[in-house]
C-alpha positions in Angstrom: 16.0 3.1 8.7 16.5 4.9 11.8 13.2 6.4 13.2 12.6 9.9 14.5 12.5 8.9 18.3 11.6 12.4 19.3 8.4 12.4 17.2 7.5 9.0 18.3 8.0 9.9 22.0 5.8 13.1 21.6 3.0 11.1 20.2 3.4 8.3 22.7 3.0 10.8 25.5 0.0 12.6 23.9 -2.1 9.5 23.0 -2.7 8.2 26.5 -3.8 11.7 27.6 -6.1 12.0 24.6 -7.7 8.6 25.2 -8.2 8.5 28.9 -8.6 12.0 30.4 -9.6 11.9 34.0 -12.6 13.8 35.5 -12.7 15.6 38.8 -14.6 12.7 40.4 -11.9 10.3 39.5 -13.7 8.7 36.7 -12.6 8.6 33.1 -14.3 10.4 30.2 -12.2 8.9 27.4 -13.4 6.8 24.4 -16.5 4.7 24.4 -17.1 1.7 22.1 -19.9 3.5 20.5 -17.8 6.6 19.8 -14.7 4.9 18.5 -15.3 1.2 18.3 -12.1 0.3 16.2 -9.8 2.6 17.9 -10.8 1.6 21.4 -10.6 -2.1 20.5 -6.9 -1.6 19.3 -6.1 0.2 22.6 -7.7 -2.4 24.7 -6.0 -5.4 23.0 -2.7 -3.5 22.7 -2.2 -4.4 19.1 -3.0 -3.0 15.7 -3.5 -5.6 12.8 -2.5 -4.1 9.5 -3.3 -5.9 6.2 -0.8 -6.0 3.5 -0.1 -8.1 0.4 3.6 -8.5 1.2 4.6 -8.8 -2.4 4.8 -5.4 -3.7 8.5 -4.3 -3.4 9.7 -1.9 -2.2 6.3 -0.8 -0.8 5.8 -4.1 1.0 7.7 -7.3 0.5 8.4 -10.7 2.2 12.1 -11.4 2.4 13.9 -14.7 2.7 13.6 -14.8 6.5 9.8 -14.5 6.1 9.7 -11.0 7.5 7.6 -8.4 5.8 9.5 -5.2 5.1 9.4 -2.1 3.0 8.1 1.5 3.0 4.6 0.5 4.2 5.6 -1.9 6.9 8.0 0.9 8.3 5.0 3.4 8.1 2.9 0.9 10.1 5.6 0.7 12.7 5.5 4.5 13.2 1.7 4.3 13.6 1.9 1.5 16.1 4.6 3.3 18.2 2.6 6.4 18.3 -0.4 4.5 19.5 1.7 2.6 22.1 0.5 -0.8 20.7 2.1 -3.7 19.1 2.2 -4.0 15.3 0.8 -7.2 13.7 1.2 -7.5 9.9 -1.3 -9.8 8.3 -0.5 -10.7 4.7 -3.1 -11.9 2.1 -3.7 -11.5 -1.5 -4.5 -8.1 -2.7 -8.0 -8.9 -3.7 -8.7 -10.3 -0.1 -7.7 -7.0 1.7 -10.8 -4.9 1.5 -13.1 -7.8 2.4 -10.8 -8.5 5.4 -11.1 -4.8 6.6 -15.0 -4.8 6.2 -15.2 -8.0 8.1 -13.0 -6.7 10.9 -10.2 -9.3 10.3 -7.6 -6.3 10.0 -7.7 -2.8 11.6 -6.4 -1.0 8.7 -4.8 -1.6 5.2 -1.5 -0.2 4.0 -0.7 -2.1 0.8 -0.3 0.1 -2.4 -4.0 0.7 -2.4 -5.2 3.5 -4.7 -7.8 5.8 -3.3 -10.8 5.5 -5.6 -14.4 6.7 -5.4 -15.7 3.2 -5.6 -13.5 1.9 -2.7 -14.2 5.2 -0.8 -17.9 4.2 -0.8 -17.3 1.3 1.5 -14.2 2.3 3.6 -12.5 5.6 4.6 -9.0 6.7 3.3 -6.3 8.7 4.7 -3.6 10.1 2.5 -2.1 10.0 0.0 1.3 9.0 1.4 2.7 8.2 -2.0 1.8 9.1 -5.6 2.0 6.2 -8.0 0.7 5.4 -11.5 0.2 2.8 -14.1 3.0 1.7 -16.4 3.8 -1.0 -18.9 6.4 -3.7 -18.1 7.3 -5.8 -21.2 10.0 -7.3 -23.5 8.5 -5.5 -26.4 10.1 -2.2 -26.8 7.4 -1.0 -29.1 4.8 -1.7 -26.3 7.0 -0.1 -23.8 7.1 3.2 -25.8 3.1 3.4 -25.6 2.2 7.0 -24.7 -1.5 6.2 -24.5 -3.6 3.2 -23.6 -5.1 3.1 -27.1 -1.5 2.3 -28.4 -1.8 -1.2 -27.0 -5.6 -1.8 -27.5 -5.5 -4.6 -29.9 -7.0 -8.1 -29.8 -3.8 -10.0 -30.1 -2.2 -8.2 -27.0 -2.3 -10.2 -23.7 -2.0 -8.0 -20.5 -1.4 -9.4 -17.1 -2.8 -7.3 -14.1 -3.2 -7.9 -10.5 -6.6 -9.3 -9.7 -9.0 -6.8 -8.0 -6.6 -4.1 -8.6 -7.0 -0.5 -10.3 -4.6 -2.0 -13.0 -7.2 -4.7 -14.0 -9.9 -2.0 -14.1 -7.6 0.1 -16.2 -7.3 -2.7 -18.8 -11.0 -3.5 -18.7 -12.2 0.1 -19.2 -9.4 1.7 -21.4 -7.9 -1.4 -23.2 -11.0 -3.5 -23.8 -9.8 -5.0 -27.0 -6.8 -6.6 -25.3 -6.9 -9.8 -23.4 -6.8 -9.3 -19.6 -4.9 -12.1 -17.8 -5.6 -11.7 -14.1 -2.7 -12.5 -11.6 -3.0 -13.4 -7.9 0.1 -11.4 -7.2 2.8 -9.3 -8.8 5.4 -12.2 -8.7 3.1 -14.3 -10.9 2.4 -11.4 -13.2 6.0 -10.5 -13.7 6.8 -14.2 -14.3 4.2 -14.3 -17.1 6.2 -11.4 -18.8 9.4 -13.2 -18.4 8.1 -16.5 -19.6 6.5 -14.8 -22.7 3.0 -16.0 -21.5 1.7 -12.3 -21.9 2.8 -9.4 -23.9 3.1 -7.0 -21.0 2.2 -6.3 -17.4 0.1 -3.2 -16.5 1.0 -2.5 -13.1 2.0 0.2 -10.5 5.1 2.4 -11.2 7.0 0.8 -8.1 6.6 -2.7 -9.5 8.0 -1.8 -12.9 11.0 -0.1 -11.3 11.8 -3.0 -9.1 11.4 -5.5 -11.8 14.0 -3.8 -14.0 16.3 -3.8 -11.0 15.6 -7.5 -10.1 16.0 -8.8 -13.7 18.6 -6.6 -15.4 19.5 -9.3 -17.9 16.1 -10.6 -18.9 15.3 -8.1 -21.6 12.7 -6.1 -19.6 11.8 -2.6 -20.5 9.2 -0.1 -19.3 7.7 3.3 -20.1 9.5 6.3 -19.0 6.3 8.2 -18.1 3.4 7.1 -16.1 0.0 6.4 -17.9 -1.9 7.6 -14.8 -1.4 9.4 -11.6 -2.8 7.5 -8.5 -2.7 8.4 -4.8 -2.0 5.5 -2.3 -3.8 5.8 0.9 -4.4 4.1 4.3 -7.8 2.4 4.3 -9.7 2.3 7.6 -13.2 1.2 8.6 -15.8 3.8 7.8 -17.6 3.7 11.3 -14.9 5.2 13.3 -14.5 9.0 12.5 -12.2 9.6 15.5 -9.8 6.8 14.3 -9.8 8.5 10.7 -9.2 11.9 12.3 -6.3 10.6 14.4 -4.7 8.9 11.4 -5.1 12.0 9.2 -3.4 14.2 11.8 -0.6 11.7 12.3 0.2 11.2 8.5 0.2 15.1 8.2 2.7 15.1 11.1 5.0 12.7 9.3 4.7 14.7 6.0 5.4 18.0 7.7 8.5 16.6 9.6 10.0 15.2 6.3 9.7 11.6 7.6 7.6 10.4 4.6 10.2 11.8 2.1 12.8 10.1 4.1 11.0 6.7 3.8 10.7 7.1 0.1 14.3 8.0 -0.4 15.5 5.1 1.8 13.3 2.4 0.0 13.3 3.7 -3.6 16.7 5.3 -4.2 18.7 2.3 -3.4 18.3 -1.5 -4.2 20.0 -2.4 -0.9 17.0 -4.8 -0.1 17.2 -6.7 -3.4 19.6 -9.4 -2.1 17.0 -10.2 0.6 14.2 -11.2 -1.8 13.6 -14.9 -2.4 
């Protein structure tokens, strides 16, 4: 997708002025490590490290070449360009992302992560940049027509869900009678459904849509309406308010200029990237 070069240029020009304003005596009164530790570290090393799962198409996905692409990697490119730094995408399992952020191994997370009160107690969030929700992916049409969680809350039902995700929590709290089968990634979870090892997958809406596109002849079906509404946000360290403020303003800028809508249309309204998946 072609970027809005004017927007990127404006931000690239503004950021250095914001971060290194000169005083009359020739010194600098920009950032200090105490005031903005993560932000200053990013600027000093000239690189922002973004954590992502790399297996949540079309939000983020690893294609045959090994490159990670999707709506979120492209959003990360906008962020890096505006800061005037290199982008480094660091892939890991979804359940490892928050520990990596808290340990400083990544600077931010952009990976289909729902903003929840529990997560927000540990890290800061900016967004949402996308509204998602839970849906059911299955070969069983009766399950796919479920309007409420109670419709599938039965002991004989096996449900796959991504380990450490809100989908797993959704099953544990609202479908406690069903058997939860944790999956390390969405590829494994979808394969369980395809191979009849579970009755259904409880997952985010984009995964259900993409799975139907990827496997049109495998008998998959999904709910039409979402079981929940979930805001996806950018996770940042909680000890850098200036970084959070910068990210919030930048995301609002993308939204007001229609760039977020363009990203959603490009990655969701067409399956042009399907042929690139392994």
